[in-house]
Structure formats: structure tokens, C-alpha cells
TIVOLO-585925 format. One line per field, with one value per residue (C-alpha): x negated, y negated, z. Coordinates in steps of 0.001 Angstrom, whole numbers, plus 500000, padded with zeros to 6 digits. Last residue first. Layout:
east <- (X; ...) .
north <- (Y; ...) .
up <- (Z; ...) .
END
This chain:
east <- (701301; 700615; 702884; 705446; 705740; 709224; 709309; 710730; 712919; 711831; 714093; 713596; 709893; 709560; 710123; 712794; 711086; 709788; 708959; 706547; 705974; 703172; 702209; 705516; 704976; 707829; 709093; 712705; 713513; 709927; 709648; 713112; 712202; 708904; 710762; 713154; 710335; 708427; 711396; 712758; 712041; 712656; 716221; 716282; 712599; 712782; 716063; 714774; 711555; 713369; 715878; 713060; 711163; 714270; 714956; 711386; 711549; 714816; 716754; 717726; 717419; 717899; 720856; 718499; 716247; 717129; 715325; 714142; 712840; 710277; 709279; 705992; 703987; 706400; 704242; 703439; 700612; 700253; 700849; 703489; 705167; 704948; 706145; 709187; 709945; 709683; 711867; 714580; 714347; 714523; 717588; 719287; 720114; 723554; 724124) .
north <- (355379; 355807; 358228; 356727; 358541; 359538; 359803; 363051; 362477; 364084; 366789; 370122; 369524; 368626; 372226; 372317; 371972; 374321; 372782; 374364; 375307; 377647; 379786; 380249; 381781; 384014; 383343; 383154; 379640; 378421; 379455; 378085; 374749; 374664; 375347; 372514; 370096; 370969; 370697; 367451; 365116; 367711; 366965; 363197; 362658; 365018; 363437; 359868; 360641; 362424; 359586; 357022; 359019; 359250; 355534; 354797; 357239; 355711; 358398; 359865; 363329; 363435; 365890; 368668; 368125; 371384; 371649; 374961; 374831; 377579; 379041; 380902; 383613; 384552; 386071; 389455; 389249; 393060; 393268; 390670; 390172; 393867; 394880; 392612; 394219; 397725; 396713; 395494; 398682; 400870; 398999; 399803; 397097; 396424; 395076) .
up <- (562964; 566734; 568501; 570787; 574093; 575122; 578866; 580116; 583123; 586397; 587703; 585897; 585228; 588922; 589896; 592642; 595995; 598707; 602077; 604489; 608104; 609057; 612064; 613828; 617268; 618408; 621970; 620937; 622189; 621903; 618242; 617507; 619066; 617156; 613900; 614687; 615539; 612377; 610053; 611542; 608650; 605936; 604795; 605041; 604102; 601152; 599998; 600289; 598424; 595585; 595215; 595111; 592493; 590312; 590659; 589582; 586667; 585332; 583500; 586922; 588362; 592130; 592018; 590818; 593833; 595585; 598921; 600343; 603897; 604479; 607824; 607598; 609292; 612084; 614762; 616232; 618787; 618997; 622747; 623567; 620236; 619246; 622707; 622460; 619078; 620546; 623488; 621084; 619006; 622156; 623443; 620169; 617646; 616250; 612766) .
END
């Protein structure tokens, strides 16, 4: 997709004059491969994956913001719902 000079200048104007910003950068992490029948092992896999994938999110978002001159207001991580990852513990019902 090509942009016209007018469209580019309009965007620059919105950033400079109207204080346009990027509201949120979201890193989506699938945790489906972290499922494990052992709850402790599952929790450890989840922790390691989040730390591995999300460790540099803030620094990378700040770099992009500086590179393009667009302030990024929020940085967040979106995860697979835990109900799809964490094993269900069978709870014995009293007799």
C-alpha cells in the first residue's frame, strides 16, 4: 500500500499538533504448549515462557516509539486463558 505525500504529512501533523499516540502495544503469548499434568511443572513452563518472550517488551516498544516518534502509552502481555493450560486437579468428595 502506497501513501501519498499529503497522507504522510497529515499523520506527522497529527503527531506534532494533536499529540497522536499509540495507546497500547500487546504481545500475545500462547501457553498451550506449557500444559503439563504436574501443576508445578506447568507453572514453571508458564513462568519460563513469559520471561523468555516478554522480557524485552518494554525496551523494544520504547525503541519503536523513539524510532518513529510515536509515543506508546501502555505495554501489555496477553496470555492464553489459564483454564486451557493448567491441569484440572481432581478433588475427592467426602463420603
